[in-house]
N, C-alpha and C positions, 0 to 999 in steps of 0.2 A: 504494500500500500504506500509505504514511504517513497519507494522508487517511482511509483506512478505519479505521486504528487510532485516530486522533484522534476520528473520528465515533463509534466504538464506546465510547471512554472517556467522551464527552459523554453518550451514552445511558445508560451505567451510572451516571454521576454524577446524572443526572436521576431515575433509578429510586430511587437511594439517598435523594435529597432528599425524594421523595414518601413513602418509607417512614418518614422521620423526622417528617413532619407528623402530629401527633396526630389520631386519628380522633375524630369527634364521638360522645360517649358519651350514652346515654340518661340523662336526669335521674332519679336515684334518689329514691323517696319518703322524706320526712323524718318524724321522730317527731311533729311538730306538725301534719302534714297529715292531718287526720282528716275523713272524709266520712260524713255521716249517710245511710244507705241507706233506700230506700222501706219496708223492713220494720222500720225503727227500730233496726236494728243498725248497726254502724259498719264502716268500711273504713279500714285503716291498713297501711302498708308493702305495699300491693297485696293484702292479705288481707281478705276480706269475712267477718267473724266469723259463724259458724254455717253458712257455705256453702262457703268455700274449703277444700279438702282438704289433708291433711298432704302428700300427693304434690306438689300444686301449690305449696305453700308452700316445700318443699325446692327446687323449680325456681326460685322467685322469689329465694331466698336463695343459690342455686347451691352448696348444701352439703347433706350428709346429717346428720340429727340422730340422737341416741341416745334411746331411749325407756325408760320405767320406770313402774311403778305405785307410788304412795305411799299408805300407810295410817297413820292416827293415831287413837287413841281420842278419841271425841267430835267427830271431823271426818269429812266425806265423803271417801271414797277418790278419788284422781285419777289419770289417765293423762297423763303429761307427756313432751314431747320437748325435748331440750336442744341448744343450739348454743353452744359455748364462746366463739366470736367470729365475728360476721358484720360485713361492711363495707357500709354503705349511705350514699351521698352524702358520703363522706369521714369518716363516723362509725363507730367500732368499738364493739360492744356484745355482751354476753351476752344470749341470748334463750331464754325458756322458753315453750313452747306447751302449752296445755291442750287435750286431744283429747276429743271427744264420743264416748262408747261406751255401749252398753246395760248395765244391771246384770248381765244374764246373761253378756255378753262379759267384763265386768270380773271376775266370779267365776271364769270359765273361765281367764282369764289368771293369776289368783292360784294356781289349782290346778296350773297348768303351770310356774309360776315356778321358776327354777333356783337362786336365791340371794336372801336377804333381809339387808339391812344396816341397822343402827340408825343414824339420822342425829342430828347435834347437836340438832336441834329436837325430838327424841323420836319422829319419824315413822320408819317402816320403808320402805326402798326395795327393791322387788322387781325383779330382773333377769328380763326376759321371754324366752321361748323364741323361736327363729328364726321359727317358724310364726306366733306371735302378733305379733311385730314386723311381719311381712309383712302380716298382716291389718289393721293399723292404717293402712295407706297411704292408704286412701280415707276415713278418719275426718275429719269437719269440725273446724276450729279454733274453739274457743269463747272463748278468752282468750289474751292475749299479755303476758308479763312482759318488759320491756325494761330492761336495766341497762347504761347507757353507761359506757365506760371513763373518761370525764371527768365528774367530779361537777358537777352543775348547782346554781347558787346560786338563791336566791329571786328575785332580779332577773331572771335569765335565764329562769326558768320563767314568771314573770309576763309578760315580754316576748313569749315564744313562745306561751303558752297563755291568757293573760289572767288576770283575777282569779278565784280559785276561788269556787265557790258557798258552800263552807264548809270550815273547817279543824278537824281534831281531832288529839289526841295519841294515839300508840300506847300501849296500856296496859302492855305489857311493856317499852317503851322510851320513857319520858316525853320524852326529848330529840328524838324523831322526830315531826315534823309530817306529817300526811297531808292533802294538798290534794285536794279532791274536785271533779271536773267531771262531774256526772252526765249532762248533755246530750251530752257527748262520749264517754261510756263510759270515763272515765279517772280514775284516782287516782294521785297522785305522792307518794312517801315521801321526805321531806327530812330530812337529819341532817348537821350540819357535819363529823362525823368518819366518816361512812359513805357508800357509793355511793348515788347517786340511783336509785330504783326506780320505773318507770312501769308501771302495770297497766292494760291495755285489756280491757274486756269489754262485751258488749252489755247494754243496760238490763234486759232480761228476766233475764239471769244475775245482775245486781246485786240485783234484787228477790227472787230465789230464795234469797239468802244471809241 
């Protein structure tokens, strides 16, 4: 009986030790890992811009986003999905997705919107109906705004992304530099007193603006 108890204890100890061994995790895609696709669009965070759907992106992020329509005078209306905090490869960031919808679908969403709130930027944010939220699930992602919780300095950006093709200053904030990497479908906004903002979009979307 004693030998049985000792044997059982050893088995339980072995099982416990195995449970404490960390399992091998899939390597998460990083912000600087950008792939140019055959259609000249880009793939980042596992999202192929223009092809990967909102549904699949939520699966990649393992989170559900919140959607809204934004309108502002003099600018094109956008449908956006928000993730307050996602964690990829040990990095935490806020993420905003731009979804591709038809003009008719956009107008229908605005007519069904249940609430409109004025934003500090002057834009209006429209809360969508449940039916319209559900209809967006298969919409392709056409742009990603990635705002890491840790501010990146110029040396870090240059190390990870290389030297930008050109740099410009933001008109409304002269202290903000925008580093452009058109071949990567990327622009990075840098300001010593504000969070770093990375905007990924396909080349065709850049030319349309």
